[in-house]
N, C-alpha and C positions, 0 to 999 in steps of 0.2 A: 713724688718723685725722684727717680734716681737721674742725675745727671753724667752721662758718659765725657770725662775729660783723656783726651789722647796728648799725650807727651811724645813729640819726636825723638824714636831712638829707645822709648824706655818701653820694654816687655815685662808684665809685673809677672807673667808666669813663670819669668826664670829667676825674679828675686827670690833670695834666700829668707826663710822664718824663723825668728829666735824666738822663744817664749819669754817671757818676764824674766824667769829667774836666770836663762842663758844668757840674754841681757846685759843684767848687771855682772856675772860671770865675765863677761868678754869687758863691760866698763873697765872693772876691777884690774885685767889684764895690761888693757892699754893705758889708765892712769898710772902703770906698774912701771911702763917705760916700752910696751909692746905696741908700737904705734904701726907696725904693718896691720893691726888688726883694725885699722881703721875704718878703710875703707871698704870693709867684710862688713863693716858696724852699720856705714852710711847705707849702704846697699838695704842691710834689713831694714832699713826704715825708711827707703821711699815710698812704701805705700803710705805710711802716715804722712809724708809729706804729700802726696798726691790727693789723697781725702781731705786735706784742708784746703789744698789749692781747688776744689772742686766750689766752693761758696765763694769765690772770686772770679768763678768764670763769668762772662758776660759782660763784663769792666771796660771793653774796648781797649783792654791789654794783651798783647803776645801772650798766650797761657804757656809758653815755653819761660818766656822770662821771667812770671810768675812762680812758674817752678822751680827754676833757678835759684831764684832769692829764698823761696822756700828752702832749698837744700843750704843756703848760706846761713837761716836761721836755724838748720839740725845743726851743723857743724860748732855753733856756737854754742847750743845748746850741750852737745857732747864736750865741748874744751871744759865748759863753765861747771858740769853737773857735779856733786857732792854725792859721792858715794855713799857716804856716812849717814846720809839725811834719810828719815825713814817715808822718801815719798820715791814711787816707781818711775822711770826714766820718760816713759809717755807722758805722765802726769803734769813732769818739768819741761818737756819739750814743745806742747803742744801751744802754751801761749809765747814761746819763746819764736815760734817758726811764725803763727798769727802774726805778733809786734813786728817780725822782719819784713813780710808782706804788706803789711798797713804802713810801715814808713816808707816803702816801697812807691805804695799806690799815693801816699801823701804827697810826696816828693815830685814824681809825675804830675798830680793835679794840682800842682802849687802854680801851674802855667795852663794847665788844659782842663778845665773844668766844665763836664758834659751840660748840655743844656737839661737833662732828667736830673740830674744831680742839683745845679742849682734851682730848679722847681722843686724839688723836695726838700731842698733848705727852706725854701721860703715858705711852705706849707707847715714846716716844722717850726720854722717862727710862728706863723698865725696860730697853730693848735697849743703852742707852749704858751703863749701869752693870754690864751683865751682858758685855758685850764689853770694858770696862776691865779688868774681875775675870780674864777670860781670854785678854787680850792685852796686859795692861800698860801700855795707851795708847788715845788719842783715837781714835773712830771718825771716817771722813770722813764728808761729807755724803753723798756716793754709797755707800758701806758703808753711812748709815742708811737712806737710800731701801731700798738690797735688803734690809736685815733687816726693816722696818716695810710694806714692799711698797707705798711711798706715792710720789708724784713729788717731785721736788725743790725745785718751786713750794711743793706743801703742807709738805714738812718744813723750809723755810726761813721759812715763815708760823708754823707752829707753835711753833720755837724761838723765835721774835722775840716771840711773844704772851707767852710767859714771863719775857720781860725787864722786870724793874720800870722805869720812866722814872727818870731823876734829874734831880733840879735843878741847874740851871745854875750853882747856888749850893752844891753841893754840894764837900767839899773832897777834891780826889784827891792830894792830897800834904803832908806835913807833917813839917819835918825837925828840931822844937823853936823853929824860928822863925816866918818869915811864912808862913802858908798858900798854897796855890797851889788856885784853885778851878777848875770844870770851864768857869766863862765864860773863865777866861785860857785855855784852851788850845783854844776855838771859834775855827774859822777862818771866811774870808768865802768867798764863791762862788766867788770867781775864785781864791784860793789852792788853795781844793778842786780847781777845774777843771784848772788848771795841775800837779796832783799827777796828776791822774786823765789826761792826754793824758801826760804821761812815763812815767805807769806802763805805758801801751797800748804805747808805743814800746818800752820797756824789754823787756816781756813779748814784744813781736816778735823784737827780738833775741835773748832768753832760748831760742827755738826753734832758734836754728842750736849751740848747744852741744850737749856730748854728753851724755847721761842723764846722768852722774857729776857732771858741772860745772854742768848746771842744778840739780839736788838741791841740790848744796852750796850754790850762791848763793841760791837760794829761800829753802832756810832760815838761812842767815845774815842775809840782808839783808830778809827778808818774814816771818819766823818767831822772829828776834832769836837766832837758836842759835848758842852759842859754838863754838868749833874744838874743844875737848875734848869738849863733847856730840855732833858731829856724827862726831868719830873712835870715840866712843863705839858709837854708834847704826851704824855702819858696820864695825866693828872692825878701824881700820886704826888708823893713829900719828897724832898732830896734826900733825906735821910731813907727812904725806903729805897731811892736808885743806889746809893752807896751800899747799903746792905747787898744787893744785887751785884752788884759791880766785883763788891768784895769774896761773895760766894764763887762765880763765876770764873775769879783770877785763881782763886785756891782752887777749882775743879783744872783749869788750863794747866795750871803748876804740878797739880798731881800725874795728868796722862803724860805732861813734858819728859819727868822725871822716871815713870815707866817707859818710856821710850828709849830712855839713853843704854 
């Protein structure tokens, strides 16, 4: 079902349209110092923001406010996008915009969580515990959606609503000597954006691997699983996991070198 979202003062029929090639050319000019083109580039991508805002309609928030937050995410994406990376701007911008909107919703919900969201969070907790008892493993977000008959966005918001905010001065590690605080682990936005664009590029490369290779690499490098743990999960020897990982890394290295 298509959801129509109207933003005050926004006439999408008058917004400019740019092809992916035209966007990259304009971004290059902006990066070279032609900042007067930035507003034109923002206007050309407002449809993208609007399409993402639709996902967060009917949240009890002012849709115009959410749209403005999405535009902030768009601007951050423009400022931090690296044109040298083999990734289209829209591919990079989407998670940046969604992330900005989710942070806004989390911040607002820290003091005002709706009854329906609390009820869903309770249901998720029950279904999660039942799933773990039966399967002896954590359910994925998609599995929780199937169990609760809720949308992915609602499930994520409900889970986030139950997370207690941490203080930047909370201790995250102490080996008996100097403590390391959360503040010490925080990264600036440029570092985060560089990590994000690298991760997007890596995920595109991972799609070229076999199912087993992708499974091993994702869990070794994104889930911090050991080779022994993966061997037990897949019912094979650690040596086999090591060979799969080595072959996959060689494939990734060759593809990265071709993209340079």
